[in-house]
C-alpha positions in Angstrom: -58.1 50.3 -80.4 -59.7 47.5 -78.4 -56.6 47.5 -76.1 -56.9 51.2 -75.5 -60.6 50.8 -74.6 -59.9 47.9 -72.3 -57.1 49.9 -70.6 -59.3 52.9 -70.1 -62.2 50.7 -68.8 -59.8 49.1 -66.2 -58.5 52.6 -65.2 -62.1 53.9 -64.7 -63.0 50.8 -62.6 -59.9 51.0 -60.5 -60.5 54.6 -59.8 -64.2 54.0 -58.8 -63.1 51.2 -56.5 -60.7 53.4 -54.5 -61.3 55.0 -51.2 -64.2 57.3 -50.8 -62.3 59.9 -48.8 -59.9 62.3 -50.4 -56.6 63.2 -49.0 -55.3 59.7 -48.3 -54.8 58.3 -44.8 -56.7 60.0 -41.9 -55.1 60.3 -38.5 -57.7 59.8 -35.7 -55.2 59.8 -32.8 -53.2 57.3 -30.9 -54.5 53.7 -30.7 -55.5 52.6 -27.3 -53.3 50.0 -25.6 -55.0 46.6 -25.0 -53.7 44.0 -22.6 -53.9 40.4 -23.7 -56.1 38.1 -21.5 -54.2 35.8 -19.1 -53.2 32.6 -20.8 -54.2 30.4 -17.9 -56.9 31.4 -15.4 -55.5 31.5 -11.8 -56.1 28.5 -9.6 -58.3 28.9 -6.5 -56.5 29.8 -3.3 -55.0 26.7 -1.7 -55.0 24.6 -4.9 -52.1 22.3 -5.0 -50.0 22.6 -8.2 -50.8 19.0 -9.1 -52.5 16.1 -7.4 -52.7 12.7 -8.9 -56.3 11.8 -8.2 -55.7 8.2 -9.3 -52.8 7.8 -6.8 -54.9 9.3 -4.0 -57.6 6.7 -4.7 -55.2 3.8 -5.0 -53.5 4.8 -1.7 -56.8 4.9 0.2 -57.2 1.5 1.9 -61.0 2.0 2.2 -61.6 2.2 -1.5 -63.0 -1.2 -2.6 -60.9 -3.4 -4.8 -63.7 -3.4 -7.5 -63.2 0.4 -7.8 -59.4 0.2 -7.7 -59.4 -2.4 -10.4 -61.0 0.2 -12.8 -58.1 2.7 -12.2 -56.2 1.7 -15.3 -55.8 3.8 -18.5 -58.7 3.7 -21.0 -58.3 3.7 -24.7 -56.4 6.8 -25.6 -54.4 6.7 -22.3 -56.6 8.8 -20.0 -57.8 7.4 -16.6 -61.5 7.0 -15.9 -61.4 9.7 -13.1 -62.8 13.2 -13.3 -61.2 15.4 -10.7 -62.3 18.8 -9.5 -61.1 21.2 -6.8 -63.2 23.4 -4.6 -63.1 24.8 -1.1 -66.1 22.8 0.2 -65.1 23.0 3.9 -64.7 26.8 3.7 -61.3 26.7 5.3 -59.4 28.4 2.5 -57.9 25.2 1.2 -59.5 23.3 -1.7 -60.5 19.7 -1.5 -60.2 17.0 -4.2 -63.6 15.9 -5.6 -63.1 12.7 -7.7 -65.6 10.7 -9.7 -64.7 7.2 -11.0 -66.3 6.4 -14.3 -66.2 3.3 -16.5 -64.1 3.5 -19.6 -67.1 2.1 -21.4 -70.3 0.4 -20.5 -69.0 -3.1 -21.3 -66.3 -2.8 -18.7 -68.8 -3.1 -15.8 -71.4 -5.8 -15.6 -74.7 -4.1 -15.9 -77.9 -5.5 -14.4 -81.2 -4.8 -16.2 -81.3 -1.6 -14.2 -78.3 0.5 -13.1 -77.6 3.7 -11.3 -75.4 6.5 -12.5 -72.8 7.1 -15.2 -70.3 7.6 -12.3 -69.5 4.5 -10.4 -68.3 6.2 -7.2 -67.4 9.6 -5.9 -64.9 10.7 -3.2 -63.9 13.9 -1.5 -60.5 14.3 0.1 -58.9 16.9 2.3 -55.6 17.6 0.6 -54.1 19.6 3.5 -53.4 16.3 5.3 -50.6 14.0 4.5 -51.7 11.5 3.3 -55.0 13.1 2.1 -57.9 12.4 4.3 -61.2 11.0 2.9 -64.1 13.2 3.9 -66.9 11.5 1.9 -67.4 8.4 -0.1 -70.4 7.6 -2.2 -70.1 4.3 -4.0 -73.7 3.9 -5.2 -73.3 5.0 -8.8 -73.0 8.8 -8.6 -71.2 11.6 -10.3 -70.0 14.4 -8.0 -70.1 18.0 -9.1 -69.6 21.3 -7.4 -72.2 24.1 -7.9 -71.4 27.8 -8.0 -72.0 28.1 -4.2 -69.3 25.5 -3.6 -71.9 22.9 -2.6 -71.3 19.3 -3.4 -73.9 17.9 -5.8 -74.3 14.1 -6.2 -76.2 13.1 -9.3 -77.4 9.5 -9.6 -79.1 8.5 -12.9 -81.2 5.4 -13.2 -81.0 3.6 -16.5 -83.3 0.8 -17.7 -82.0 -1.7 -20.2 -83.6 0.1 -23.2 -82.2 3.5 -22.2 -79.5 5.2 -24.1 -76.6 6.9 -22.3 -78.0 10.3 -23.1 -81.4 9.6 -21.7 -81.7 8.0 -18.2 -85.2 7.0 -17.0 -84.8 9.3 -14.0 -82.2 11.2 -12.0 -81.8 11.9 -8.3 -79.9 15.0 -7.3 -78.6 15.4 -3.7 -76.9 18.4 -2.3 -74.3 18.2 0.5 -72.7 21.0 2.6 -70.0 20.8 5.2 -71.2 21.3 8.8 -67.8 21.6 10.4 -67.3 17.9 11.0 -68.8 16.1 7.9 -71.0 16.5 4.8 -74.7 16.5 5.4 -77.6 16.4 2.9 -79.2 19.8 2.4 -82.1 21.3 0.6 -81.5 23.0 -2.7 
């Protein structure tokens, strides 16, 4: 008797948990076709397929030896160079924007005050062979590119007690191309 009651209770519960609509599957029409997003976003016009930023820096005779000596793999195998590509000269061809960073703070002798997480920043015209250096900032900067394709140099000043996240102050300088070189501009 208990089994019969248990089976009936299960049947009632299963029936109550079923679909609320009667008649089975409803047909609402054909499903719309959705295209998958592109796997890799397209590169900006004029972007070379690959540029070895480390090789460009090593080949530049004007890059100081103290900077070139840092162009070795860090722990994990990556190089301490951040490369970006943007058409800063507005000629339809992108330039290489490279910032050299230390692998870790202990790699570079630090005075009681120091500027920047970046050690040096460079901009190269990649349409020339070999690439032509358009700008070099070797005073502890990180180079970025803003949405308007302006070059942004960020220099952070650290005191001995500052943590990496929190510099004492920062100086931000904007640069634009004037047809022959980069010049400082207002925001």
